ZADO-1210 file (C-alpha; in nm, 4 decimals, padded with zeros to 6 digits):
<atoms>
<atom x="04.0454" y="04.5884" z="06.8497" code="MET" pos="1"/>
<atom x="04.1922" y="04.6094" z="06.5011" code="GLU" pos="2"/>
<atom x="04.5411" y="04.7390" z="06.4419" code="SER" pos="3"/>
<atom x="04.5692" y="05.1153" z="06.4313" code="PHE" pos="4"/>
<atom x="04.7192" y="05.1181" z="06.0817" code="LEU" pos="5"/>
<atom x="04.4389" y="04.9093" z="05.9301" code="SER" pos="6"/>
<atom x="04.1761" y="05.1276" z="06.0953" code="VAL" pos="7"/>
<atom x="04.3513" y="05.4452" z="05.9821" code="LEU" pos="8"/>
<atom x="04.3758" y="05.3118" z="05.6270" code="ASN" pos="9"/>
<atom x="04.0019" y="05.2328" z="05.6277" code="PHE" pos="10"/>
<atom x="03.9208" y="05.5831" z="05.7528" code="SER" pos="11"/>
<atom x="04.1426" y="05.7565" z="05.4977" code="ILE" pos="12"/>
<atom x="04.0031" y="05.5444" z="05.2135" code="SER" pos="13"/>
<atom x="03.6576" y="05.6874" z="05.2862" code="ILE" pos="14"/>
<atom x="03.7307" y="06.0582" z="05.3239" code="THR" pos="15"/>
<atom x="04.0436" y="06.1207" z="05.1151" code="LEU" pos="16"/>
<atom x="03.8890" y="06.0491" z="04.7709" code="PRO" pos="17"/>
<atom x="03.6092" y="06.2925" z="04.8531" code="ILE" pos="18"/>
<atom x="03.8603" y="06.5554" z="04.9602" code="PHE" pos="19"/>
<atom x="04.0477" y="06.5155" z="04.6300" code="PHE" pos="20"/>
<atom x="03.7357" y="06.5577" z="04.4158" code="ILE" pos="21"/>
<atom x="03.6158" y="06.8559" z="04.6196" code="LEU" pos="22"/>
<atom x="03.9628" y="07.0110" z="04.5862" code="ALA" pos="23"/>
<atom x="03.9577" y="06.9435" z="04.2121" code="LEU" pos="24"/>
<atom x="03.6250" y="07.1264" z="04.1897" code="GLY" pos="25"/>
<atom x="03.7779" y="07.4268" z="04.3690" code="VAL" pos="26"/>
<atom x="04.0812" y="07.4187" z="04.1371" code="LEU" pos="27"/>
<atom x="03.8796" y="07.3887" z="03.8154" code="LEU" pos="28"/>
<atom x="03.6562" y="07.6750" z="03.9235" code="ASN" pos="29"/>
<atom x="03.9549" y="07.8961" z="04.0091" code="ASN" pos="30"/>
<atom x="04.1144" y="07.8155" z="03.6717" code="GLN" pos="31"/>
<atom x="03.7860" y="07.9043" z="03.4965" code="LYS" pos="32"/>
<atom x="03.7634" y="07.5563" z="03.3463" code="MET" pos="33"/>
<atom x="03.4148" y="07.5327" z="03.4924" code="ILE" pos="34"/>
<atom x="03.1880" y="07.8281" z="03.5652" code="ASN" pos="35"/>
<atom x="02.8631" y="07.9125" z="03.7416" code="ASP" pos="36"/>
<atom x="02.6572" y="07.8096" z="03.4396" code="ASN" pos="37"/>
<atom x="02.8205" y="07.4655" z="03.4325" code="PHE" pos="38"/>
<atom x="02.7648" y="07.4239" z="03.8067" code="ILE" pos="39"/>
<atom x="02.3989" y="07.5224" z="03.7790" code="GLU" pos="40"/>
<atom x="02.3283" y="07.2935" z="03.4834" code="VAL" pos="41"/>
<atom x="02.5266" y="07.0016" z="03.6277" code="ALA" pos="42"/>
<atom x="02.3599" y="07.0372" z="03.9677" code="SER" pos="43"/>
<atom x="02.0167" y="07.0248" z="03.8041" code="LYS" pos="44"/>
<atom x="02.1238" y="06.7180" z="03.6058" code="LEU" pos="45"/>
<atom x="02.2357" y="06.5422" z="03.9238" code="VAL" pos="46"/>
<atom x="01.9249" y="06.6334" z="04.1228" code="PHE" pos="47"/>
<atom x="01.6707" y="06.5597" z="03.8489" code="ASN" pos="48"/>
<atom x="01.8284" y="06.2716" z="03.6549" code="ILE" pos="49"/>
<atom x="02.1456" y="06.0976" z="03.7724" code="THR" pos="50"/>
<atom x="02.0866" y="06.0749" z="04.1502" code="LEU" pos="51"/>
<atom x="01.7254" y="05.9574" z="04.1076" code="PRO" pos="52"/>
<atom x="01.8547" y="05.6995" z="03.8570" code="ALA" pos="53"/>
<atom x="02.1187" y="05.5800" z="04.1034" code="LEU" pos="54"/>
<atom x="01.8647" y="05.5371" z="04.3842" code="LEU" pos="55"/>
<atom x="01.6045" y="05.3789" z="04.1543" code="PHE" pos="56"/>
<atom x="01.8447" y="05.1213" z="04.0095" code="ILE" pos="57"/>
<atom x="01.9843" y="05.0271" z="04.3510" code="SER" pos="58"/>
<atom x="01.6381" y="04.9701" z="04.5017" code="ILE" pos="59"/>
<atom x="01.4783" y="04.7771" z="04.2130" code="VAL" pos="60"/>
<atom x="01.7673" y="04.5294" z="04.2344" code="LYS" pos="61"/>
<atom x="01.6833" y="04.4641" z="04.5999" code="THR" pos="62"/>
<atom x="01.4227" y="04.2139" z="04.7196" code="ASP" pos="63"/>
<atom x="01.2481" y="04.4355" z="04.9740" code="LEU" pos="64"/>
<atom x="01.0256" y="04.1580" z="05.1022" code="THR" pos="65"/>
<atom x="01.3255" y="03.9665" z="05.2368" code="GLN" pos="66"/>
<atom x="01.6303" y="04.1871" z="05.2821" code="SER" pos="67"/>
<atom x="01.5089" y="04.5321" z="05.3824" code="THR" pos="68"/>
<atom x="01.4666" y="04.6212" z="05.7484" code="ASP" pos="69"/>
<atom x="01.2628" y="04.9397" z="05.7842" code="PHE" pos="70"/>
<atom x="01.3669" y="04.9810" z="06.1479" code="SER" pos="71"/>
<atom x="01.6694" y="05.1823" z="06.0297" code="LEU" pos="72"/>
<atom x="01.4754" y="05.4635" z="05.8552" code="PRO" pos="73"/>
<atom x="01.2242" y="05.4692" z="06.1409" code="LEU" pos="74"/>
<atom x="01.5123" y="05.5088" z="06.3854" code="PHE" pos="75"/>
<atom x="01.6642" y="05.7878" z="06.1753" code="ALA" pos="76"/>
<atom x="01.3343" y="05.9739" z="06.1457" code="LEU" pos="77"/>
<atom x="01.2843" y="05.9608" z="06.5224" code="SER" pos="78"/>
<atom x="01.6357" y="06.0847" z="06.5980" code="CYS" pos="79"/>
<atom x="01.6240" y="06.3678" z="06.3441" code="VAL" pos="80"/>
<atom x="01.2899" y="06.4914" z="06.4755" code="PHE" pos="81"/>
<atom x="01.4066" y="06.4868" z="06.8384" code="ILE" pos="82"/>
<atom x="01.7312" y="06.6655" z="06.7493" code="LEU" pos="83"/>
<atom x="01.5317" y="06.9227" z="06.5542" code="PHE" pos="84"/>
<atom x="01.3286" y="07.0025" z="06.8678" code="LEU" pos="85"/>
<atom x="01.6473" y="07.0256" z="07.0767" code="VAL" pos="86"/>
<atom x="01.8156" y="07.2599" z="06.8271" code="PHE" pos="87"/>
<atom x="01.4990" y="07.4730" z="06.8085" code="GLU" pos="88"/>
<atom x="01.4990" y="07.5117" z="07.1871" code="PHE" pos="89"/>
<atom x="01.8729" y="07.5872" z="07.2078" code="CYS" pos="90"/>
<atom x="01.8635" y="07.8438" z="06.9271" code="SER" pos="91"/>
<atom x="01.5732" y="08.0275" z="07.0913" code="SER" pos="92"/>
<atom x="01.7864" y="08.0681" z="07.4038" code="LYS" pos="93"/>
<atom x="02.1287" y="08.1312" z="07.2491" code="MET" pos="94"/>
<atom x="02.0738" y="08.3151" z="06.9181" code="VAL" pos="95"/>
<atom x="01.9648" y="08.6755" z="06.9728" code="LYS" pos="96"/>
<atom x="01.8535" y="08.7571" z="06.6183" code="ASN" pos="97"/>
<atom x="01.5294" y="08.5674" z="06.5612" code="LYS" pos="98"/>
<atom x="01.5709" y="08.5795" z="06.1820" code="ALA" pos="99"/>
<atom x="01.8927" y="08.3762" z="06.2113" code="ASP" pos="100"/>
<atom x="01.7522" y="08.1038" z="06.4358" code="ARG" pos="101"/>
<atom x="01.5906" y="07.8978" z="06.1613" code="GLY" pos="102"/>
<atom x="01.9093" y="07.9124" z="05.9533" code="ILE" pos="103"/>
<atom x="02.1139" y="07.7854" z="06.2493" code="ILE" pos="104"/>
<atom x="01.8654" y="07.5065" z="06.3208" code="VAL" pos="105"/>
<atom x="01.8537" y="07.3948" z="05.9575" code="GLN" pos="106"/>
<atom x="02.2314" y="07.4024" z="05.9322" code="GLY" pos="107"/>
<atom x="02.2576" y="07.1843" z="06.2415" code="ALA" pos="108"/>
<atom x="02.0140" y="06.9059" z="06.1527" code="PHE" pos="109"/>
<atom x="02.0004" y="06.8958" z="05.7691" code="ARG" pos="110"/>
<atom x="02.2765" y="06.6810" z="05.6160" code="SER" pos="111"/>
<atom x="02.4105" y="06.6688" z="05.2608" code="ASN" pos="112"/>
<atom x="02.3188" y="06.2998" z="05.2439" code="MET" pos="113"/>
<atom x="02.2472" y="06.2723" z="04.8727" code="GLY" pos="114"/>
<atom x="02.5977" y="06.3750" z="04.7705" code="ILE" pos="115"/>
<atom x="02.8631" y="06.3610" z="05.0421" code="ILE" pos="116"/>
<atom x="02.6836" y="06.1280" z="05.2831" code="GLY" pos="117"/>
<atom x="02.6163" y="05.8780" z="05.0056" code="LEU" pos="118"/>
<atom x="02.9757" y="05.9108" z="04.8828" code="ALA" pos="119"/>
<atom x="03.1021" y="05.8338" z="05.2338" code="TYR" pos="120"/>
<atom x="02.8849" y="05.5194" z="05.2432" code="CYS" pos="121"/>
<atom x="02.9921" y="05.3972" z="04.8982" code="VAL" pos="122"/>
<atom x="03.3600" y="05.4440" z="04.9812" code="ASN" pos="123"/>
<atom x="03.3114" y="05.2493" z="05.3028" code="ALA" pos="124"/>
<atom x="03.0961" y="04.9592" z="05.1852" code="TYR" pos="125"/>
<atom x="03.0788" y="04.9617" z="04.8054" code="GLY" pos="126"/>
<atom x="02.7620" y="04.9377" z="04.5986" code="GLU" pos="127"/>
<atom x="02.6072" y="04.6877" z="04.8424" code="SER" pos="128"/>
<atom x="02.5274" y="04.9825" z="05.0709" code="VAL" pos="129"/>
<atom x="02.2665" y="05.1213" z="04.8299" code="PHE" pos="130"/>
<atom x="01.9941" y="04.8837" z="04.9466" code="SER" pos="131"/>
<atom x="02.0329" y="05.0221" z="05.2986" code="VAL" pos="132"/>
<atom x="02.1286" y="05.3839" z="05.2283" code="ALA" pos="133"/>
<atom x="01.8636" y="05.4495" z="04.9620" code="SER" pos="134"/>
<atom x="01.5643" y="05.3869" z="05.1895" code="ILE" pos="135"/>
<atom x="01.7348" y="05.5834" z="05.4664" code="TYR" pos="136"/>
<atom x="01.8032" y="05.8729" z="05.2293" code="LEU" pos="137"/>
<atom x="01.4537" y="05.8839" z="05.0853" code="GLY" pos="138"/>
<atom x="01.2652" y="05.8808" z="05.4144" code="SER" pos="139"/>
<atom x="01.4861" y="06.1330" z="05.5928" code="VAL" pos="140"/>
<atom x="01.4920" y="06.3669" z="05.2900" code="THR" pos="141"/>
<atom x="01.1149" y="06.4080" z="05.3202" code="VAL" pos="142"/>
<atom x="01.1464" y="06.4979" z="05.6892" code="LEU" pos="143"/>
<atom x="01.4337" y="06.7388" z="05.6179" code="PHE" pos="144"/>
<atom x="01.2194" y="06.9342" z="05.3720" code="ASN" pos="145"/>
<atom x="00.9219" y="06.9557" z="05.6075" code="ILE" pos="146"/>
<atom x="01.1248" y="07.0631" z="05.9131" code="LEU" pos="147"/>
<atom x="01.3283" y="07.3152" z="05.7114" code="SER" pos="148"/>
<atom x="01.0128" y="07.4897" z="05.5933" code="VAL" pos="149"/>
<atom x="00.8757" y="07.4954" z="05.9492" code="ILE" pos="150"/>
<atom x="01.1860" y="07.6413" z="06.1154" code="THR" pos="151"/>
<atom x="01.2570" y="07.9005" z="05.8443" code="LEU" pos="152"/>
<atom x="00.8969" y="08.0185" z="05.8377" code="ASN" pos="153"/>
<atom x="00.8960" y="08.0510" z="06.2160" code="ARG" pos="154"/>
<atom x="01.2150" y="08.2553" z="06.2326" code="SER" pos="155"/>
<atom x="01.1338" y="08.4754" z="05.9330" code="LEU" pos="156"/>
<atom x="00.7778" y="08.5398" z="06.0520" code="ASN" pos="157"/>
<atom x="00.6241" y="08.3960" z="05.7373" code="LYS" pos="158"/>
<atom x="00.3132" y="08.1857" z="05.7145" code="GLN" pos="159"/>
<atom x="00.3840" y="07.8251" z="05.6284" code="ALA" pos="160"/>
<atom x="00.2240" y="07.7281" z="05.2992" code="ASN" pos="161"/>
<atom x="00.1318" y="07.3652" z="05.3629" code="ILE" pos="162"/>
<atom x="00.0078" y="07.3127" z="05.0074" code="ALA" pos="163"/>
<atom x="00.3390" y="07.4248" z="04.8562" code="ASN" pos="164"/>
<atom x="00.5334" y="07.2115" z="05.1040" code="THR" pos="165"/>
<atom x="00.3353" y="06.9002" z="05.0104" code="ILE" pos="166"/>
<atom x="00.3621" y="06.9871" z="04.6416" code="LYS" pos="167"/>
<atom x="00.7414" y="07.0228" z="04.6704" code="GLY" pos="168"/>
<atom x="00.7712" y="06.6852" z="04.8411" code="ILE" pos="169"/>
<atom x="00.5461" y="06.5073" z="04.5896" code="VAL" pos="170"/>
<atom x="00.7410" y="06.6574" z="04.2968" code="LYS" pos="171"/>
<atom x="01.0849" y="06.5835" z="04.4484" code="ASN" pos="172"/>
<atom x="01.2693" y="06.3615" z="04.1934" code="PRO" pos="173"/>
<atom x="01.4459" y="06.1676" z="04.4704" code="LEU" pos="174"/>
<atom x="01.1189" y="06.0838" z="04.6420" code="ILE" pos="175"/>
<atom x="00.9539" y="05.9890" z="04.3113" code="ILE" pos="176"/>
<atom x="01.2395" y="05.7558" z="04.2158" code="SER" pos="177"/>
<atom x="01.2550" y="05.5884" z="04.5584" code="ILE" pos="178"/>
<atom x="00.8789" y="05.5371" z="04.5938" code="VAL" pos="179"/>
<atom x="00.8410" y="05.4037" z="04.2396" code="SER" pos="180"/>
<atom x="01.1370" y="05.1703" z="04.2880" code="ALA" pos="181"/>
<atom x="00.9932" y="05.0393" z="04.6164" code="ILE" pos="182"/>
<atom x="00.6611" y="04.9660" z="04.4456" code="ILE" pos="183"/>
<atom x="00.8270" y="04.7861" z="04.1524" code="ILE" pos="184"/>
<atom x="01.0581" y="04.5857" z="04.3789" code="SER" pos="185"/>
<atom x="00.7803" y="04.4943" z="04.6230" code="SER" pos="186"/>
<atom x="00.5618" y="04.3667" z="04.3378" code="LEU" pos="187"/>
<atom x="00.8487" y="04.1575" z="04.2033" code="GLY" pos="188"/>
<atom x="00.8430" y="04.3257" z="03.8607" code="ILE" pos="189"/>
<atom x="01.1536" y="04.2591" z="03.6506" code="SER" pos="190"/>
<atom x="01.2688" y="04.5486" z="03.4347" code="LEU" pos="191"/>
<atom x="01.4417" y="04.4967" z="03.0963" code="PRO" pos="192"/>
<atom x="01.8193" y="04.4643" z="03.1230" code="GLU" pos="193"/>
<atom x="01.8661" y="04.7372" z="02.8623" code="SER" pos="194"/>
<atom x="01.6720" y="04.9812" z="03.0831" code="LEU" pos="195"/>
<atom x="01.8798" y="04.8887" z="03.3889" code="LEU" pos="196"/>
<atom x="02.2042" y="04.9366" z="03.1954" code="LYS" pos="197"/>
<atom x="02.0906" y="05.2762" z="03.0675" code="THR" pos="198"/>
<atom x="02.0010" y="05.3837" z="03.4206" code="GLY" pos="199"/>
<atom x="02.3339" y="05.2471" z="03.5395" code="GLY" pos="200"/>
<atom x="02.5238" y="05.4772" z="03.3038" code="TYR" pos="201"/>
<atom x="02.3440" y="05.7784" z="03.4503" code="PHE" pos="202"/>
<atom x="02.3970" y="05.6486" z="03.8038" code="ALA" pos="203"/>
<atom x="02.7743" y="05.6247" z="03.7532" code="GLN" pos="204"/>
<atom x="02.7871" y="05.9968" z="03.6729" code="MET" pos="205"/>
<atom x="02.6289" y="06.1013" z="03.9995" code="THR" pos="206"/>
<atom x="02.8934" y="06.1154" z="04.2711" code="LEU" pos="207"/>
<atom x="03.1916" y="06.2493" z="04.0682" code="PRO" pos="208"/>
<atom x="02.9809" y="06.5205" z="03.9030" code="LEU" pos="209"/>
<atom x="02.8027" y="06.6157" z="04.2249" code="ALA" pos="210"/>
<atom x="03.1264" y="06.6377" z="04.4253" code="LEU" pos="211"/>
<atom x="03.2928" y="06.8503" z="04.1564" code="LEU" pos="212"/>
<atom x="03.0030" y="07.0939" z="04.1728" code="CYS" pos="213"/>
<atom x="03.0096" y="07.0942" z="04.5532" code="ALA" pos="214"/>
<atom x="03.3797" y="07.1795" z="04.5500" code="GLY" pos="215"/>
<atom x="03.3365" y="07.4509" z="04.2894" code="ALA" pos="216"/>
<atom x="03.0711" y="07.6261" z="04.4973" code="THR" pos="217"/>
<atom x="03.2882" y="07.6499" z="04.8110" code="LEU" pos="218"/>
<atom x="03.3794" y="08.0099" z="04.8904" code="SER" pos="219"/>
<atom x="03.6458" y="08.0349" z="05.1607" code="PHE" pos="220"/>
<atom x="03.6272" y="08.4145" z="05.1702" code="SER" pos="221"/>
<atom x="03.2683" y="08.3850" z="05.2920" code="ALA" pos="222"/>
<atom x="03.3886" y="08.2347" z="05.6185" code="LEU" pos="223"/>
<atom x="03.4951" y="08.5808" z="05.7399" code="LYS" pos="224"/>
<atom x="03.1308" y="08.6681" z="05.7959" code="ASN" pos="225"/>
<atom x="02.9168" y="08.5396" z="06.0834" code="ASP" pos="226"/>
<atom x="03.1852" y="08.2942" z="06.1997" code="LEU" pos="227"/>
<atom x="03.0496" y="08.2615" z="06.5589" code="PRO" pos="228"/>
<atom x="02.6992" y="08.1738" z="06.4371" code="LEU" pos="229"/>
<atom x="02.8203" y="07.9373" z="06.1649" code="SER" pos="230"/>
<atom x="03.0487" y="07.7711" z="06.4215" code="SER" pos="231"/>
<atom x="02.7493" y="07.7225" z="06.6514" code="PHE" pos="232"/>
<atom x="02.5559" y="07.5470" z="06.3741" code="ALA" pos="233"/>
<atom x="02.8636" y="07.3448" z="06.2782" code="SER" pos="234"/>
<atom x="02.9020" y="07.2227" z="06.6362" code="LEU" pos="235"/>
<atom x="02.5505" y="07.0838" z="06.6240" code="GLY" pos="236"/>
<atom x="02.5913" y="06.9378" z="06.2753" code="LYS" pos="237"/>
<atom x="02.9340" y="06.7753" z="06.3041" code="LEU" pos="238"/>
<atom x="02.9585" y="06.6829" z="06.6718" code="PHE" pos="239"/>
<atom x="02.6231" y="06.6713" z="06.8503" code="ILE" pos="240"/>
<atom x="02.4113" y="06.5122" z="06.5761" code="LYS" pos="241"/>
<atom x="02.6564" y="06.2321" z="06.4771" code="PRO" pos="242"/>
<atom x="02.7388" y="06.1579" z="06.8422" code="ALA" pos="243"/>
<atom x="02.3752" y="06.1392" z="06.9517" code="VAL" pos="244"/>
<atom x="02.2590" y="05.9334" z="06.6539" code="MET" pos="245"/>
<atom x="02.5543" y="05.6942" z="06.6680" code="THR" pos="246"/>
<atom x="02.5278" y="05.6310" z="07.0427" code="VAL" pos="247"/>
<atom x="02.1504" y="05.5895" z="07.0087" code="ALA" pos="248"/>
<atom x="02.2111" y="05.3482" z="06.7203" code="GLY" pos="249"/>
<atom x="02.4500" y="05.1418" z="06.9306" code="ILE" pos="250"/>
<atom x="02.1998" y="05.1281" z="07.2165" code="LEU" pos="251"/>
<atom x="01.9252" y="05.0371" z="06.9659" code="TRP" pos="252"/>
<atom x="02.1369" y="04.7414" z="06.8551" code="GLY" pos="253"/>
<atom x="02.2626" y="04.8490" z="06.5129" code="PHE" pos="254"/>
<atom x="02.6068" y="04.7249" z="06.4104" code="ARG" pos="255"/>
<atom x="02.8161" y="04.6888" z="06.0956" code="GLY" pos="256"/>
<atom x="02.6902" y="04.8508" z="05.7765" code="MET" pos="257"/>
<atom x="02.3693" y="04.9845" z="05.9337" code="GLU" pos="258"/>
<atom x="02.5546" y="05.1648" z="06.2129" code="LEU" pos="259"/>
<atom x="02.8064" y="05.2856" z="05.9561" code="GLY" pos="260"/>
<atom x="02.5261" y="05.4360" z="05.7457" code="VAL" pos="261"/>
<atom x="02.3842" y="05.6100" z="06.0532" code="ILE" pos="262"/>
<atom x="02.7191" y="05.7670" z="06.1388" code="PHE" pos="263"/>
<atom x="02.8272" y="05.8539" z="05.7844" code="LEU" pos="264"/>
<atom x="02.4930" y="06.0067" z="05.6848" code="MET" pos="265"/>
<atom x="02.4663" y="06.2086" z="06.0069" code="SER" pos="266"/>
<atom x="02.8288" y="06.3264" z="05.9901" code="SER" pos="267"/>
<atom x="02.7902" y="06.4647" z="05.6372" code="ALA" pos="268"/>
<atom x="02.8071" y="06.8469" z="05.6160" code="PRO" pos="269"/>
<atom x="02.5067" y="07.0784" z="05.5982" code="SER" pos="270"/>
<atom x="02.3063" y="07.0481" z="05.2778" code="ALA" pos="271"/>
<atom x="02.3662" y="07.3086" z="05.0085" code="SER" pos="272"/>
<atom x="01.9918" y="07.2883" z="04.9384" code="ALA" pos="273"/>
<atom x="01.9479" y="07.4671" z="05.2705" code="GLY" pos="274"/>
<atom x="02.1341" y="07.7686" z="05.1355" code="TYR" pos="275"/>
<atom x="01.9112" y="07.7742" z="04.8269" code="ILE" pos="276"/>
<atom x="01.5988" y="07.7631" z="05.0424" code="MET" pos="277"/>
<atom x="01.7199" y="08.0449" z="05.2711" code="VAL" pos="278"/>
<atom x="01.8050" y="08.2655" z="04.9741" code="ARG" pos="279"/>
<atom x="01.4674" y="08.2016" z="04.8118" code="ALA" pos="280"/>
<atom x="01.2871" y="08.2958" z="05.1341" code="MET" pos="281"/>
<atom x="01.4801" y="08.6211" z="05.1818" code="GLY" pos="282"/>
<atom x="01.6821" y="08.5083" z="05.4849" code="GLY" pos="283"/>
<atom x="02.0478" y="08.5610" z="05.5728" code="ASN" pos="284"/>
<atom x="02.1944" y="08.3752" z="05.2734" code="ALA" pos="285"/>
<atom x="02.5542" y="08.4612" z="05.3700" code="LYS" pos="286"/>
<atom x="02.5136" y="08.2867" z="05.7037" code="LEU" pos="287"/>
<atom x="02.3645" y="07.9814" z="05.5324" code="ALA" pos="288"/>
<atom x="02.6574" y="07.9741" z="05.2869" code="ALA" pos="289"/>
<atom x="02.9091" y="08.0029" z="05.5718" code="ASN" pos="290"/>
<atom x="02.7563" y="07.7015" z="05.7452" code="ILE" pos="291"/>
<atom x="02.7757" y="07.4921" z="05.4278" code="VAL" pos="292"/>
<atom x="03.1407" y="07.5868" z="05.3648" code="VAL" pos="293"/>
<atom x="03.2577" y="07.5381" z="05.7238" code="LEU" pos="294"/>
<atom x="03.0822" y="07.2050" z="05.7757" code="THR" pos="295"/>
<atom x="03.2040" y="07.0733" z="05.4396" code="THR" pos="296"/>
<atom x="03.5664" y="07.1428" z="05.5301" code="ILE" pos="297"/>
<atom x="03.5550" y="07.0234" z="05.8914" code="VAL" pos="298"/>
<atom x="03.3397" y="06.7193" z="05.8110" code="SER" pos="299"/>
<atom x="03.6324" y="06.5487" z="05.6390" code="LEU" pos="300"/>
<atom x="03.8264" y="06.5598" z="05.9679" code="LEU" pos="301"/>
<atom x="03.5449" y="06.4771" z="06.2100" code="THR" pos="302"/>
<atom x="03.4226" y="06.1910" z="05.9918" code="THR" pos="303"/>
<atom x="03.7725" y="06.0421" z="05.9763" code="SER" pos="304"/>
<atom x="03.8032" y="06.0588" z="06.3543" code="ILE" pos="305"/>
<atom x="03.4599" y="05.9041" z="06.4079" code="GLY" pos="306"/>
<atom x="03.5259" y="05.6217" z="06.1627" code="ILE" pos="307"/>
<atom x="03.8580" y="05.5484" z="06.3305" code="THR" pos="308"/>
<atom x="03.6968" y="05.5202" z="06.6756" code="VAL" pos="309"/>
<atom x="03.4023" y="05.3072" z="06.5605" code="LEU" pos="310"/>
<atom x="03.6220" y="05.0786" z="06.3483" code="LYS" pos="311"/>
<atom x="03.8731" y="05.0377" z="06.6323" code="SER" pos="312"/>
<atom x="03.6009" y="04.8907" z="06.8534" code="TYR" pos="313"/>
<atom x="03.4619" y="04.6748" z="06.5731" code="GLY" pos="314"/>
<atom x="03.1258" y="04.8510" z="06.5664" code="LEU" pos="315"/>
<atom x="03.1178" y="04.9209" z="06.1904" code="ILE" pos="316"/>
</atoms>
């Protein structure tokens, strides 16, 4: 086992920078230096341009025929789907209001991987993690969108529109960038250096800008509402999901960076996109917001603890 101080320093180096940027986002928003319009525009820029550029650039620089092991995304997809079924069953037994069940389930299984999860991974392993995390992120993001539509439609008694679901997935900028990058990399096509540098400039904007926006959208006053239900979802998101996926990953044989990606991606807080989807579908948006806020705050602590334990035993 490594010394406690070295392990603690490794853990803090991953979560503390994220805490500082999130806190800066809260401060700037409170001081009116950034407003809702900035957050909306910046969030669209991240989702449509900078994050797709980051994922695209990282994948096209990777020789997928030699260095990429697709067992990791397949493992993640299997775990997420099984956990989704477990959370669906538990919510049907423990949540009285049917309309809230889908929101609880989504909050428990859907992680903010593209922003906070990816930031955790970069802080832990540097840019070398992109070749592993990008494929993981792309594949699981597709499943997240499909399962979220299913559970919300079920709980809100709405008919699932399969055509719109497929259309949303096909038009998702993250999916487009990842799939196109995989094709280019697999075919061995070399892109001009000027194009890679241009994409690199956009990619470097992603995590700081996204974390600032995430911090600015946190509303601590919202936590007064629906705290028992949001706590129930947070328990699944921050304790059950990371524990199950990490233990399963260890038993599967993953170690080092791959196991680290599994834990860090699964321990990320609930995705803010879930709140947007709930609001658009006429669900309990306040509950969805509470889950995002609570998991974002507590995730910094639970992730630090998990990293410390895994690093102490030399697993990551």
